C-alpha positions, 0 to 999 in steps of 0.5 A: 579818773574821778571828778572831786569838787571841794564844799566848806573843808569836804569833797564830792567824788563823782566816779564813771561806771567803768570805775571801780571805787573803794572807800576806806575811813578809819581803816573801815570799807564805807563805799566799794562800788562803780559809779558811785558819788559821795561827800568825804573828808580828805584827812581821814578818807582813803580812796582806790579807784580801780578800771573794770573796763577792757582794756588795749595792751599792744606790744612789740618784743624781739625774738630768735628762732632756731636757725639764729634768727632775729624776728619781731613780733607785734601783738595786742592783749585784751585784758580786764579787771574782774576783781577791783577788790582783790587788785586793789590789794595787790596793787597801788591803785589809790588815789589822791583824795584832793585831785583824784590821780594815782599816787603810782601806775598800776597800769604800766605794773599790770602791762609789764605783767603781761607783756613779759608773760606773753614774751615768755611763751612767745620766745619758748615757741619760737626757739624751738621753730626754724625761719621760713615755719615761724614766717608761715605758721608763726603767727597762729602758734605764737597766738595760741601759746600765748593765750594758752599761757596767759590763761595758765599763769597763776599770778593774773588771776591772784591779781584780779586780771583776766585776758579776753583775747590774744592778737599777733600782728605781725612776725617780722624778720631783719630787713635784710633777712625779709628782702633776703627772702623775698628774693627768690620769690621775686625771681619766681615773680619776674619770671613769670612776668618775663613767661608772661612777656614773652608769651604775650610778645609771642602772641603779639607776633602771632596776631601780627602774622595773621594780621598781616597774612589777612592784609595780604589775603585782603590786597589779593583778593582787592587786586582779583577784584579790580581785575574783574572790575576792569575785565566788565568795565571792558566788556561794558565799553566793548558793548557800549561801543558796539552798541553805539556803532550799531546805533550810529549804522542805523541812525546813518541808515536813516539819515541816509533815508531821510536825505534820499527822500529829501532830495527826492522830494526836492528833486521832485519840488524843483521838476515841477517848479522848472516845468511851472517856470517854464510854463509860465515863461512860455506863456509870459513869452506868448503873452509878451509876443502877443503883446508885442505883435499887437502893439507893433500893429497899433503903432503901424496902424497909428504910423499910418494914419499919422502919415496920412493925415500929416499927407493931407495937410500943407506945409505952414500947418506942418511947420506949426505943428512941429513948433507947437510939438517943440513948444511942448518939449521945450523946458520952462523958459521964464525970460528969454534974452534976444540979442541982435545977432540972434534975432538976424540969423533967426529972420535970415532962416525963416526968410530962406524957409519962406523963400523955399 
């Protein structure tokens, strides 16, 4: 939509590069072209604005196939107005000189024209095509037929419209029919899935069997190795016992020999000690006998000399010697108490002895 401003009873229009503006004043064409900018008076100006850019027209319509099945067609037509002057003469593209808004709905008219033309050619194609074929090849067929039909439509060039491209987005049957058509494919897919499941299970069972066989073989091999290990351990234990017995025999023999040697050495030492002790005892006995003999002889000589000495001494001297010897052998006496009775008896004894 063009931008219109007001200044002192005048209007200024500024168009866009994608909009073709035509300005008539008093029946004469004053301005004609895209992207114009000019001043005009609202009371004498007749303005029209024709878009010249590419436009997309989305359409959805229903059609019936040769087997009387309803399908929905979704398509898009790209078009543009190639001759703005011709389009402005055939369609109402006039705008309000005060607001710049279209007085009518020219784009809706173009949309209706294009939709009905494309729909007519699509219906013609689908009416001769069964549903299964339409779902497989219908998109390409409808697109080619609609493009060819729109290009050959005489009213479009007469209105200044150029069709740039035609695209068919989808061609779909009714939901119930679509579900029914999907059922065989779903069944096939399900069968393939079940087959894959069964194959996977068979592979899993085969793998489990292989694993079980491997485990059993591993257990058998392990048992065989354990048997070999037990046998080897028994052999090692027997060999160790034999070596230990041989070592014990050698040790016992060595210990016996050492014991014999020690016993022989001990016996020899004991014999030597006994001989030395006997020799020493004999020597001691001889020495003791010799000493005893010499001591006896000395005592006999001393006794004989003593007797000879005492035989020559008188009795009084002997008594004196006896008293002296007695005094030497008596214990120490600090004090002596002599009673009359004791003194009388002693004197009596001494008197009797003197008389004798």
